C-alpha positions as a Markdown table, in Angstrom:
| # | Residue | x | y | z |
|---|---|---|---|---|
| 1 | Met | 0.1 | -1.5 | 6.3 |
| 2 | Thr | -0.7 | 0.6 | 3.5 |
| 3 | Ser | 0.4 | 0.9 | -0.1 |
| 4 | Leu | -2.5 | 3.2 | -1.2 |
| 5 | Arg | -4.6 | 6.4 | -0.3 |
| 6 | Tyr | -7.6 | 5.7 | 2.5 |
| 7 | Arg | -8.9 | 9.1 | 2.9 |
| 8 | Arg | -11.1 | 10.0 | 0.4 |
| 9 | Ala | -10.5 | 7.3 | -3.0 |
| 10 | Pro | -11.1 | 3.9 | -2.6 |
| 11 | Ser | -11.1 | 3.4 | -6.3 |
| 12 | Leu | -7.6 | 4.7 | -6.8 |
| 13 | Ala | -6.6 | 3.4 | -4.0 |
| 14 | Leu | -7.2 | 0.0 | -4.9 |
| 15 | Ala | -5.8 | 0.4 | -8.3 |
| 16 | Ala | -3.1 | 1.7 | -6.9 |
| 17 | Leu | -2.2 | -1.3 | -4.4 |
| 18 | Leu | -2.9 | -4.2 | -7.1 |
| 19 | Leu | -0.2 | -2.6 | -9.2 |
| 20 | Leu | 2.4 | -3.2 | -6.2 |
| 21 | Leu | 1.4 | -6.6 | -5.5 |
| 22 | Pro | 3.9 | -9.4 | -6.9 |
| 23 | Arg | 3.7 | -12.2 | -9.6 |
| 24 | Ser | 3.7 | -15.2 | -7.3 |
| 25 | Ala | 4.5 | -16.9 | -3.9 |
| 26 | Glu | 4.1 | -20.2 | -2.1 |
| 27 | Ala | 0.9 | -20.7 | -0.3 |
| 28 | Gln | 0.2 | -21.9 | 3.2 |
| 29 | Ala | -3.1 | -23.0 | 4.9 |
| 30 | Pro | -4.7 | -20.6 | 7.5 |
| 31 | Val | -5.0 | -22.1 | 10.7 |
| 32 | Glu | -6.1 | -20.3 | 13.9 |
| 33 | Ser | -4.5 | -20.9 | 17.5 |
| 34 | Ala | -6.7 | -22.5 | 20.2 |
| 35 | Ala | -8.2 | -20.5 | 22.9 |
| 36 | Ser | -6.1 | -22.9 | 25.2 |
| 37 | Ala | -3.0 | -22.8 | 23.4 |
| 38 | Pro | 0.2 | -22.5 | 25.8 |
| 39 | Ala | 2.0 | -19.2 | 26.2 |
| 40 | Ala | 4.1 | -18.2 | 23.0 |
| 41 | Thr | 7.9 | -18.3 | 23.5 |
| 42 | Pro | 10.5 | -17.0 | 23.6 |
| 43 | Asp | 8.7 | -13.9 | 25.7 |
| 44 | Arg | 9.7 | -10.7 | 27.3 |
| 45 | Pro | 12.6 | -9.8 | 24.9 |
| 46 | Ser | 15.0 | -7.1 | 25.4 |
| 47 | Tyr | 17.1 | -5.6 | 22.3 |
| 48 | Asp | 20.1 | -3.9 | 23.0 |
| 49 | Val | 21.6 | -2.3 | 19.5 |
| 50 | Ser | 24.6 | 0.2 | 18.9 |
| 51 | Leu | 25.0 | 0.9 | 15.2 |
| 52 | Arg | 27.4 | 3.4 | 13.4 |
| 53 | Ala | 26.4 | 5.0 | 10.0 |
| 54 | Asp | 28.5 | 5.9 | 7.2 |
| 55 | Ala | 28.4 | 9.1 | 6.0 |
| 56 | Asp | 24.8 | 9.4 | 4.2 |
| 57 | Gly | 23.3 | 6.7 | 6.4 |
| 58 | Ser | 23.5 | 4.1 | 3.7 |
| 59 | His | 25.2 | 1.8 | 5.9 |
| 60 | Trp | 25.0 | 0.7 | 9.3 |
| 61 | Thr | 27.4 | -1.2 | 11.3 |
| 62 | Gly | 27.5 | -2.6 | 14.9 |
| 63 | Arg | 26.4 | -5.0 | 17.6 |
| 64 | Gln | 23.1 | -6.3 | 18.5 |
| 65 | Thr | 22.3 | -8.3 | 21.8 |
| 66 | Val | 18.7 | -9.9 | 22.3 |
| 67 | Ser | 18.0 | -11.5 | 25.7 |
| 68 | Phe | 14.7 | -13.3 | 26.3 |
| 69 | Arg | 12.7 | -15.8 | 28.4 |
| 70 | Asn | 11.6 | -19.3 | 27.7 |
| 71 | Ala | 7.9 | -19.1 | 28.1 |
| 72 | Ser | 7.6 | -22.7 | 27.6 |
| 73 | Arg | 7.3 | -25.9 | 29.9 |
| 74 | Thr | 10.0 | -27.6 | 27.5 |
| 75 | Pro | 13.6 | -26.3 | 27.6 |
| 76 | Leu | 14.4 | -24.0 | 24.6 |
| 77 | Arg | 17.2 | -25.4 | 22.3 |
| 78 | Ser | 17.3 | -22.8 | 19.8 |
| 79 | Val | 15.9 | -19.6 | 19.0 |
| 80 | Asp | 14.7 | -18.0 | 15.1 |
| 81 | Val | 15.9 | -14.9 | 14.2 |
| 82 | Arg | 14.1 | -13.0 | 11.4 |
| 83 | Leu | 16.0 | -10.9 | 9.4 |
| 84 | Trp | 12.8 | -9.4 | 7.7 |
| 85 | Gly | 14.8 | -6.6 | 5.8 |
| 86 | Asn | 16.1 | -9.6 | 3.6 |
| 87 | Gly | 12.5 | -10.5 | 2.6 |
| 88 | Thr | 12.7 | -8.5 | -0.7 |
| 89 | Asp | 15.8 | -9.3 | -2.0 |
| 90 | Gly | 16.5 | -13.1 | -0.3 |
| 91 | Cys | 19.8 | -14.3 | -0.6 |
| 92 | Gly | 21.5 | -11.8 | -3.0 |
| 93 | Ala | 22.9 | -12.2 | -6.4 |
| 94 | Pro | 26.6 | -13.0 | -6.2 |
| 95 | Gly | 28.9 | -10.3 | -5.2 |
| 96 | Glu | 25.5 | -8.3 | -4.0 |
| 97 | Pro | 25.1 | -9.7 | -0.5 |
| 98 | Ser | 21.8 | -9.2 | 1.2 |
| 99 | Pro | 21.1 | -6.0 | 2.6 |
| 100 | Val | 21.0 | -7.5 | 6.6 |
| 101 | Arg | 24.4 | -9.6 | 7.4 |
| 102 | Val | 24.6 | -11.1 | 11.1 |
| 103 | Ser | 28.2 | -12.8 | 11.9 |
| 104 | Gly | 30.3 | -13.4 | 15.1 |
| 105 | Val | 27.7 | -15.0 | 17.0 |
| 106 | Val | 27.7 | -15.3 | 21.0 |
| 107 | Gly | 25.4 | -17.5 | 22.9 |
| 108 | Gly | 24.7 | -19.9 | 20.5 |
| 109 | Thr | 25.6 | -21.4 | 17.1 |
| 110 | Pro | 24.0 | -19.9 | 13.8 |
| 111 | Arg | 22.4 | -22.5 | 11.3 |
| 112 | Pro | 22.6 | -21.5 | 7.6 |
| 113 | Leu | 20.3 | -19.0 | 6.7 |
| 114 | Ala | 16.8 | -20.1 | 5.6 |
| 115 | Val | 13.6 | -19.0 | 4.1 |
| 116 | Gly | 15.1 | -16.8 | 1.4 |
| 117 | Cys | 17.8 | -15.6 | 4.1 |
| 118 | Ser | 15.5 | -14.3 | 6.2 |
| 119 | Ala | 15.6 | -16.7 | 9.0 |
| 120 | Leu | 18.6 | -17.5 | 11.1 |
| 121 | Thr | 18.4 | -20.6 | 13.7 |
| 122 | Ile | 20.6 | -20.2 | 16.8 |
| 123 | Asp | 21.3 | -23.3 | 19.0 |
| 124 | Leu | 21.5 | -22.1 | 22.7 |
| 125 | Ser | 25.1 | -22.8 | 24.1 |
| 126 | Ala | 22.7 | -24.8 | 26.7 |
| 127 | Pro | 19.0 | -25.8 | 26.8 |
| 128 | Leu | 16.8 | -22.8 | 28.5 |
| 129 | Pro | 14.4 | -24.2 | 31.4 |
| 130 | Tyr | 11.5 | -23.1 | 31.6 |
| 131 | Gln | 11.0 | -19.0 | 33.1 |
| 132 | Ala | 14.6 | -18.9 | 32.7 |
| 133 | Arg | 16.5 | -16.0 | 30.6 |
| 134 | Thr | 19.4 | -15.9 | 28.2 |
| 135 | Ser | 20.7 | -13.6 | 25.6 |
| 136 | Val | 22.6 | -14.1 | 22.3 |
| 137 | Ser | 24.4 | -11.2 | 20.5 |
| 138 | Phe | 25.8 | -10.7 | 17.2 |
| 139 | Asp | 27.4 | -8.2 | 14.6 |
| 140 | Leu | 25.1 | -6.7 | 12.5 |
| 141 | Ala | 25.7 | -4.7 | 9.0 |
| 142 | Ile | 23.1 | -3.1 | 7.1 |
| 143 | Thr | 23.0 | -1.9 | 3.9 |
| 144 | Val | 19.8 | 0.2 | 2.8 |
| 145 | Pro | 18.5 | -1.0 | -0.3 |
| 146 | Asp | 18.5 | 1.1 | -3.8 |
| 147 | Arg | 14.4 | 1.2 | -4.0 |
| 148 | Val | 11.8 | 3.5 | -2.5 |
| 149 | His | 10.6 | 1.1 | 0.0 |
| 150 | Arg | 9.9 | 0.9 | 3.8 |
| 151 | Phe | 13.2 | -0.3 | 3.9 |
| 152 | Gly | 14.9 | 1.8 | 1.0 |
| 153 | Arg | 16.0 | 5.1 | 0.2 |
| 154 | Asp | 14.6 | 8.4 | -1.5 |
| 155 | Gly | 17.2 | 10.6 | -2.8 |
| 156 | Ala | 19.1 | 11.8 | 0.1 |
| 157 | Tyr | 17.0 | 10.1 | 2.7 |
| 158 | Arg | 17.1 | 6.8 | 4.2 |
| 159 | Tyr | 14.2 | 4.5 | 5.7 |
| 160 | Leu | 15.0 | 1.6 | 7.8 |
| 161 | Gly | 11.8 | -0.1 | 8.6 |
| 162 | Asn | 11.8 | -4.2 | 9.1 |
| 163 | Ala | 15.7 | -3.5 | 9.2 |
| 164 | Leu | 16.5 | -4.9 | 12.8 |
| 165 | Pro | 16.5 | -8.7 | 13.1 |
| 166 | Leu | 13.9 | -9.8 | 15.5 |
| 167 | Leu | 12.9 | -13.1 | 17.6 |
| 168 | Ser | 10.3 | -15.1 | 16.0 |
| 169 | Val | 7.5 | -17.0 | 18.2 |
| 170 | Arg | 7.3 | -20.3 | 18.5 |
| 171 | Asp | 3.5 | -21.3 | 19.9 |
| 172 | Ala | 1.0 | -24.4 | 19.8 |
| 173 | Arg | 1.3 | -24.3 | 16.1 |
| 174 | Gly | 5.1 | -24.6 | 16.0 |
| 175 | Arg | 7.9 | -22.5 | 14.7 |
| 176 | His | 7.0 | -19.5 | 12.5 |
| 177 | Leu | 9.0 | -19.1 | 10.2 |
| 178 | Asp | 6.4 | -17.6 | 7.1 |
| 179 | Pro | 8.0 | -16.0 | 4.2 |
| 180 | Asp | 7.9 | -12.5 | 3.5 |
| 181 | Val | 5.6 | -12.4 | 0.3 |
| 182 | Gly | 6.4 | -9.0 | -1.1 |
| 183 | Phe | 3.1 | -7.2 | 0.0 |
| 184 | Gly | 1.2 | -6.8 | 3.1 |
| 185 | Glu | 3.1 | -8.3 | 6.2 |
| 186 | Ser | 3.8 | -11.5 | 7.5 |
| 187 | Phe | 5.1 | -10.3 | 10.6 |
| 188 | Tyr | 4.5 | -11.5 | 14.1 |
| 189 | Thr | 6.6 | -10.8 | 17.1 |
| 190 | Leu | 6.1 | -10.3 | 20.6 |
| 191 | Ala | 6.2 | -7.1 | 22.7 |
| 192 | Gly | 9.6 | -6.5 | 24.1 |
| 193 | Asp | 11.9 | -3.3 | 25.1 |
| 194 | Phe | 14.6 | -1.6 | 22.9 |
| 195 | Arg | 17.4 | 0.4 | 23.6 |
| 196 | Val | 19.2 | 1.3 | 20.4 |
| 197 | Val | 21.9 | 3.6 | 19.9 |
| 198 | Leu | 22.4 | 5.4 | 16.7 |
| 199 | Asp | 25.7 | 7.0 | 15.9 |
| 200 | His | 25.7 | 9.3 | 12.9 |
| 201 | Pro | 26.8 | 12.3 | 11.1 |
| 202 | Asp | 25.6 | 15.9 | 12.3 |
| 203 | Ser | 24.1 | 16.3 | 8.8 |
| 204 | Leu | 21.7 | 13.2 | 9.4 |
| 205 | Val | 18.2 | 14.1 | 11.2 |
| 206 | Val | 17.1 | 10.4 | 12.7 |
| 207 | Pro | 13.4 | 10.2 | 13.7 |
| 208 | Ala | 13.1 | 6.6 | 15.5 |
| 209 | Thr | 10.6 | 4.5 | 17.4 |
| 210 | Gly | 10.6 | 5.3 | 21.2 |
| 211 | Ser | 12.0 | 8.4 | 23.2 |
| 212 | Thr | 15.2 | 10.0 | 21.9 |
| 213 | Ala | 18.1 | 11.7 | 23.4 |
| 214 | Arg | 20.7 | 13.1 | 21.4 |
| 215 | His | 24.2 | 14.3 | 22.2 |
| 216 | Ala | 27.6 | 15.1 | 20.6 |
| 217 | Gly | 29.8 | 12.3 | 19.7 |
| 218 | Ala | 33.2 | 12.1 | 17.5 |
| 219 | Pro | 33.7 | 15.9 | 16.1 |
| 220 | Gly | 31.0 | 15.8 | 13.4 |
| 221 | Arg | 28.9 | 13.3 | 14.7 |
| 222 | Thr | 25.8 | 12.9 | 16.7 |
| 223 | Val | 24.7 | 9.9 | 19.1 |
| 224 | Ser | 20.9 | 9.2 | 19.4 |
| 225 | Ser | 20.1 | 7.0 | 21.9 |
| 226 | Ser | 16.1 | 5.8 | 21.8 |
| 227 | Val | 14.5 | 3.8 | 24.5 |
| 228 | Ala | 11.3 | 2.0 | 23.6 |
| 229 | His | 9.2 | -0.2 | 26.0 |
| 230 | Gly | 6.3 | -2.7 | 25.1 |
| 231 | Val | 6.7 | -2.6 | 21.2 |
| 232 | Arg | 7.1 | -4.9 | 18.8 |
| 233 | Asp | 9.8 | -3.6 | 16.2 |
| 234 | Phe | 11.9 | -0.6 | 16.1 |
| 235 | Ala | 12.3 | 1.5 | 12.8 |
| 236 | Trp | 14.3 | 4.7 | 12.1 |
| 237 | Ala | 15.0 | 7.2 | 9.1 |
| 238 | Ala | 18.3 | 9.0 | 8.7 |
| 239 | Gly | 18.1 | 12.4 | 6.1 |
| 240 | Pro | 18.5 | 16.0 | 5.7 |
| 241 | Phe | 14.5 | 16.2 | 7.2 |
| 242 | Arg | 12.7 | 19.6 | 8.6 |
| 243 | Ser | 10.9 | 18.8 | 11.5 |
| 244 | Arg | 8.1 | 20.3 | 14.0 |
| 245 | Thr | 7.1 | 19.0 | 17.2 |
| 246 | Val | 3.2 | 19.6 | 18.7 |
| 247 | Thr | 1.8 | 18.1 | 21.5 |
| 248 | Thr | -2.2 | 17.0 | 21.2 |
| 249 | Pro | -4.7 | 18.0 | 23.7 |
| 250 | Gly | -4.3 | 14.5 | 25.1 |
| 251 | Gly | -0.9 | 15.0 | 26.0 |
| 252 | Val | 0.6 | 12.9 | 23.3 |
| 253 | Arg | 3.8 | 14.2 | 21.5 |
| 254 | Leu | 4.0 | 14.5 | 17.7 |
| 255 | Asn | 7.2 | 14.9 | 16.1 |
| 256 | Ala | 6.9 | 15.2 | 12.3 |
| 257 | Tyr | 9.7 | 15.0 | 9.6 |
| 258 | Trp | 9.3 | 16.0 | 6.0 |
| 259 | Thr | 11.5 | 16.0 | 2.8 |
| 260 | Ala | 12.5 | 19.1 | 1.2 |
| 261 | Thr | 10.1 | 18.7 | -1.6 |
| 262 | Thr | 7.0 | 17.5 | 0.6 |
| 263 | Ser | 4.1 | 20.3 | 0.2 |
| 264 | Pro | 3.8 | 22.4 | 3.8 |
| 265 | Glu | -0.1 | 22.0 | 2.8 |
| 266 | Gly | 0.5 | 17.9 | 3.0 |
| 267 | Val | 2.4 | 18.4 | 6.2 |
| 268 | Ala | -0.5 | 20.6 | 7.7 |
| 269 | Val | -3.2 | 18.3 | 6.8 |
| 270 | Asp | -1.5 | 15.3 | 8.1 |
| 271 | Leu | -0.3 | 16.7 | 11.3 |
| 272 | Lys | -3.9 | 18.2 | 11.8 |
| 273 | Asp | -5.2 | 14.8 | 11.5 |
| 274 | Ala | -2.6 | 12.8 | 13.3 |
| 275 | Val | -3.3 | 15.1 | 16.1 |
| 276 | Gly | -7.0 | 14.3 | 16.0 |
| 277 | Ser | -6.8 | 10.6 | 15.4 |
| 278 | Val | -4.2 | 10.0 | 17.9 |
| 279 | Asp | -6.4 | 11.5 | 20.8 |
| 280 | Glu | -9.7 | 10.0 | 19.6 |
| 281 | Phe | -8.3 | 6.6 | 19.4 |
| 282 | Gly | -7.0 | 7.0 | 22.7 |
| 283 | Arg | -10.5 | 8.1 | 24.0 |
| 284 | Arg | -12.1 | 5.1 | 22.2 |
| 285 | Phe | -9.6 | 2.1 | 22.4 |
| 286 | Gly | -7.4 | 3.1 | 25.5 |
| 287 | Arg | -4.8 | 5.9 | 26.1 |
| 288 | Tyr | -1.7 | 5.6 | 23.3 |
| 289 | Pro | 0.8 | 4.3 | 26.0 |
| 290 | Tyr | 4.5 | 5.4 | 24.2 |
| 291 | Gly | 4.4 | 9.0 | 25.0 |
| 292 | Glu | 5.8 | 10.1 | 21.5 |
| 293 | Leu | 4.7 | 9.3 | 17.7 |
| 294 | Asp | 7.2 | 10.3 | 15.0 |
| 295 | Leu | 5.5 | 11.0 | 11.4 |
| 296 | Val | 8.1 | 10.7 | 8.6 |
| 297 | Met | 6.6 | 12.2 | 5.4 |
| 298 | Ser | 7.7 | 12.2 | 2.1 |
| 299 | Asp | 6.0 | 13.1 | -1.3 |
| 300 | Ala | 8.2 | 10.6 | -3.3 |
| 301 | Leu | 7.0 | 7.5 | -2.1 |
| 302 | Asp | 4.5 | 6.6 | -4.5 |
| 303 | Asp | 5.9 | 3.7 | -5.7 |
| 304 | Phe | 5.2 | 2.2 | -2.2 |
| 305 | Gly | 3.2 | 4.2 | -0.1 |
| 306 | Ser | 2.8 | 4.1 | 3.7 |
| 307 | Met | 3.7 | 1.9 | 6.5 |
| 308 | Glu | 3.4 | 2.0 | 10.3 |
| 309 | Phe | 6.1 | 0.9 | 12.8 |
| 310 | Pro | 5.7 | 1.0 | 16.7 |
| 311 | Gly | 6.0 | 4.8 | 17.8 |
| 312 | Leu | 6.8 | 5.8 | 13.8 |
| 313 | Val | 4.9 | 5.9 | 10.7 |
| 314 | Leu | 6.4 | 6.4 | 7.0 |
| 315 | Leu | 3.7 | 8.3 | 5.3 |
| 316 | Trp | 3.4 | 9.0 | 1.7 |
| 317 | Thr | 1.9 | 12.8 | 1.7 |
| 318 | Glu | 0.2 | 14.0 | -1.7 |
| 319 | Pro | -3.0 | 15.9 | -2.2 |
| 320 | Glu | -5.5 | 13.3 | -2.8 |
| 321 | Gly | -5.4 | 12.1 | 1.1 |
| 322 | Ser | -2.6 | 10.1 | 3.0 |
| 323 | Ala | -3.1 | 7.3 | 4.9 |
| 324 | Val | -1.8 | 8.9 | 8.2 |
| 325 | Val | -5.2 | 8.3 | 10.0 |
| 326 | His | -5.0 | 4.5 | 8.8 |
| 327 | Glu | -1.0 | 4.1 | 9.9 |
| 328 | Ile | -1.6 | 5.7 | 13.3 |
| 329 | Ala | -4.8 | 3.2 | 13.8 |
| 330 | His | -2.4 | 0.4 | 13.6 |
| 331 | Gln | -0.8 | 2.0 | 16.6 |
| 332 | Trp | -3.6 | -0.1 | 18.3 |
| 333 | Phe | -3.9 | -3.0 | 16.1 |
| 334 | Tyr | -0.8 | -4.7 | 15.7 |
| 335 | Gly | 0.9 | -2.3 | 17.8 |
| 336 | Ile | -0.7 | -2.8 | 21.2 |
| 337 | Val | -3.0 | -5.7 | 20.2 |
| 338 | Gly | -0.8 | -8.1 | 18.2 |
| 339 | Asn | -1.7 | -10.7 | 15.8 |
| 340 | Asp | -0.1 | -13.1 | 13.6 |
| 341 | Gln | 0.0 | -10.8 | 10.4 |
| 342 | Phe | 0.9 | -13.8 | 7.8 |
| 343 | Ser | -2.1 | -15.8 | 9.4 |
| 344 | Ala | -4.7 | -13.5 | 10.1 |
| 345 | Pro | -3.9 | -9.9 | 8.3 |
| 346 | Trp | -7.6 | -8.9 | 8.9 |
| 347 | Leu | -7.2 | -8.5 | 12.4 |
| 348 | Asp | -4.9 | -5.5 | 12.1 |
| 349 | Glu | -6.0 | -4.4 | 8.7 |
| 350 | Ser | -9.3 | -4.5 | 8.8 |
| 351 | Phe | -9.3 | -3.1 | 12.2 |
| 352 | Ala | -7.0 | 0.0 | 10.8 |
| 353 | Gln | -9.5 | 1.0 | 8.0 |
| 354 | Tyr | -12.7 | 0.7 | 10.1 |
| 355 | Ala | -10.9 | 3.1 | 12.6 |
| 356 | Asn | -10.2 | 5.1 | 9.7 |
| 357 | Gln | -13.3 | 5.3 | 8.2 |
| 358 | Ser | -14.9 | 6.0 | 11.7 |
| 359 | Phe | -12.6 | 8.8 | 12.0 |
| 360 | Tyr | -13.4 | 10.5 | 9.2 |
| 361 | Arg | -17.3 | 9.7 | 9.9 |
| 362 | Asp | -17.3 | 8.1 | 6.4 |
| 363 | Asp | -20.9 | 6.9 | 5.3 |
| 364 | Ala | -20.9 | 3.0 | 6.1 |
| 365 | Ala | -24.3 | 2.1 | 6.0 |
| 366 | Gly | -25.0 | -0.5 | 3.7 |
| 367 | Cys | -21.7 | -0.6 | 2.8 |
| 368 | Trp | -21.3 | -4.7 | 3.0 |
| 369 | Glu | -24.5 | -4.8 | 0.3 |
| 370 | Asp | -22.2 | -2.6 | -1.6 |
| 371 | Gln | -19.1 | -4.8 | -1.9 |
| 372 | Gly | -21.5 | -7.2 | -4.3 |
| 373 | Glu | -20.3 | -10.9 | -4.8 |
| 374 | Trp | -17.3 | -12.1 | -3.1 |
| 375 | Pro | -14.6 | -12.2 | -5.4 |
| 376 | Ser | -14.3 | -15.9 | -5.4 |
| 377 | Asp | -15.8 | -18.9 | -3.9 |
| 378 | Thr | -12.6 | -19.3 | -1.5 |
| 379 | Ala | -12.2 | -15.9 | -0.4 |
| 380 | Ala | -13.1 | -15.1 | 3.3 |
| 381 | Leu | -11.6 | -12.5 | 5.8 |
| 382 | Thr | -9.7 | -15.1 | 7.4 |
| 383 | Arg | -7.4 | -16.4 | 4.8 |
| 384 | Asp | -4.1 | -15.9 | 5.5 |
| 385 | Met | -1.1 | -14.1 | 3.2 |
| 386 | Gly | -0.1 | -17.6 | 1.3 |
| 387 | Tyr | -3.8 | -17.9 | 0.3 |
| 388 | Tyr | -3.5 | -14.2 | -1.3 |
| 389 | Ala | -0.1 | -14.9 | -2.9 |
| 390 | Asp | -0.8 | -18.0 | -4.4 |
| 391 | Gly | -2.1 | -16.5 | -7.6 |
| 392 | Arg | -5.1 | -14.7 | -5.9 |
| 393 | Arg | -3.3 | -11.3 | -5.2 |
| 394 | Ser | -6.2 | -9.1 | -6.9 |
| 395 | Glu | -8.4 | -10.3 | -4.0 |
| 396 | Tyr | -6.3 | -8.7 | -1.3 |
| 397 | Val | -7.4 | -5.3 | -1.0 |
| 398 | Arg | -11.0 | -6.1 | -2.0 |
| 399 | Val | -11.4 | -8.3 | 0.8 |
| 400 | Val | -9.1 | -7.3 | 3.6 |
| 401 | Tyr | -9.7 | -3.5 | 3.7 |
| 402 | Met | -12.7 | -3.0 | 1.9 |
| 403 | Arg | -15.1 | -6.1 | 3.2 |
| 404 | Gly | -13.2 | -6.3 | 6.3 |
| 405 | Ala | -13.6 | -2.8 | 7.3 |
| 406 | Cys | -17.4 | -3.3 | 6.3 |
| 407 | Ala | -17.6 | -6.4 | 8.3 |
| 408 | Leu | -16.7 | -4.7 | 11.1 |
| 409 | His | -19.3 | -2.0 | 10.5 |
| 410 | Asp | -21.9 | -4.5 | 9.8 |
| 411 | Leu | -21.0 | -6.1 | 13.5 |
| 412 | Glu | -21.7 | -2.5 | 14.9 |
| 413 | Arg | -25.1 | -2.1 | 13.2 |
| 414 | Val | -26.0 | -5.6 | 14.7 |
| 415 | Leu | -24.5 | -4.9 | 18.4 |
| 416 | Gly | -25.3 | -1.6 | 18.3 |
| 417 | Gly | -23.0 | 1.7 | 18.7 |
| 418 | Pro | -22.7 | 1.8 | 22.3 |
| 419 | Ala | -22.0 | -2.3 | 22.6 |
| 420 | Met | -19.5 | -2.5 | 19.6 |
| 421 | Ala | -17.7 | 0.4 | 21.5 |
| 422 | Ala | -17.4 | -1.6 | 24.5 |
| 423 | Val | -16.5 | -4.8 | 22.7 |
| 424 | Leu | -13.5 | -3.1 | 20.8 |
| 425 | Arg | -12.4 | -1.2 | 24.2 |
| 426 | Gly | -12.3 | -4.6 | 26.2 |
| 427 | His | -10.8 | -6.3 | 22.9 |
| 428 | Val | -7.7 | -4.1 | 23.4 |
| 429 | Arg | -7.5 | -4.2 | 27.0 |
| 430 | Asp | -8.0 | -7.9 | 27.4 |
| 431 | His | -4.9 | -8.4 | 24.6 |
| 432 | Trp | -3.0 | -5.1 | 25.6 |
| 433 | Leu | 0.7 | -5.8 | 24.5 |
| 434 | Gly | -0.1 | -9.3 | 23.7 |
| 435 | Val | -1.7 | -11.3 | 20.9 |
| 436 | Ala | -5.4 | -11.7 | 19.5 |
| 437 | Thr | -7.1 | -14.2 | 17.6 |
| 438 | Thr | -10.3 | -14.2 | 15.5 |
| 439 | Ala | -11.5 | -16.4 | 18.0 |
| 440 | Asp | -11.1 | -14.0 | 20.9 |
| 441 | Leu | -13.0 | -11.3 | 18.9 |
| 442 | Lys | -15.8 | -13.7 | 17.9 |
| 443 | Arg | -16.1 | -14.7 | 21.8 |
| 444 | Ala | -16.0 | -10.9 | 22.8 |
| 445 | Ala | -19.0 | -10.0 | 20.5 |
| 446 | Gln | -21.0 | -12.9 | 21.2 |
| 447 | Ala | -20.9 | -12.2 | 24.9 |
| 448 | Ala | -22.2 | -8.4 | 24.1 |
| 449 | Thr | -25.6 | -9.8 | 22.7 |
| 450 | Ala | -28.2 | -12.2 | 23.3 |
| 451 | Lys | -28.2 | -12.5 | 19.5 |
| 452 | Asp | -27.1 | -15.7 | 17.9 |
| 453 | Leu | -23.8 | -14.3 | 15.7 |
| 454 | Gly | -23.4 | -17.7 | 13.8 |
| 455 | Pro | -25.3 | -16.7 | 11.0 |
| 456 | Phe | -23.3 | -13.3 | 10.8 |
| 457 | Trp | -19.9 | -15.2 | 11.1 |
| 458 | Thr | -21.0 | -17.3 | 8.4 |
| 459 | Glu | -22.2 | -14.6 | 6.2 |
| 460 | His | -19.2 | -12.3 | 6.5 |
| 461 | Arg | -16.8 | -15.5 | 6.2 |
| 462 | Ile | -15.1 | -15.2 | 9.3 |
| 463 | Phe | -14.5 | -18.6 | 10.2 |
């Protein structure tokens, strides 16, 4: 995620993000899963969604079904569904319901909403044995909030990031019901498949995750059907977007969508950098697996910034340089290689920023020393989002983005360029559509050198 400019203006970027951070949130202790942890469950999810939009895409109603497997040897008696779209608004005010509402549950019995109406536990109709599959389904109503946000609106344009309910993860550390702290991400999902059918007015152009086919629906309406395999989330937008499609030399289809006020020059620069970076990252980390990538651009997202989703990035396009390369790097780091973004935000943000700086050939020599002192005695690269939300939000960008990227450049200096390239490519290969931890990275780096990296991890506070 980014809410700031990453290309050439780090000082402005830091100030921009700090203005967006919330006042407080509940802290939670950082934890690290063990190498021998049992498989996360429920896994192999498959989402089948059918929604109908109102006249301007502000309201979507329909039905969602999710099937899943129990990867745990313990029978699964309930599942947790995250309604991340309610993370900012919580349970809403009287007479103003939450943006994402679930009803008519089949396949289990819902408990009362928890974690600020962002978590719904469903007790399954029968215990699910090891490696067996089942499904739950429910009616779904989505109201796009009246704010400029990854789940919000901008004039005639609607953005539906984090709008679909997703299965939460249970693993060796238990149930993951972390809160949305209001900045960065708290997400942790397993890769699965989506089939999403969106019925909308002809006047709305609807970019979406996955490969999309469109056909005529009822008079004046279009049905957009999207299929995505091996993704952790599904996002879409709706509005009178202008569009253009190009194919990179490496064969990736880039679909660019932009608002009427977005400058043609900004669109051209973003598209050029997107073409270059998606192919370069494919060569460095492993070929982009989703076939196509949608770039949704607006010059009016300055109060929010940019955000990545699988196969779709939402971009604030403006003259001082956008975050397009950083967000595309997230297709590999959190998209292809997953991580628990609440417990270990550095595993995707630091890696995306490192890749961004490498793409632009930024001079990173000595950047670790240039960072100066740590912002506090308790700061560390491996702190969780609860730590930053507990009165330390000013550390978030300085540590996770700036120091994190510098730590990876410093690791490259220690290992050497070819060895670092091999470590990262192996890291992606070994955790392709899976979940990586800090311990995984440390083991891979240590295996690449005869040097003892213990002092390196201590100096860079990678615990």
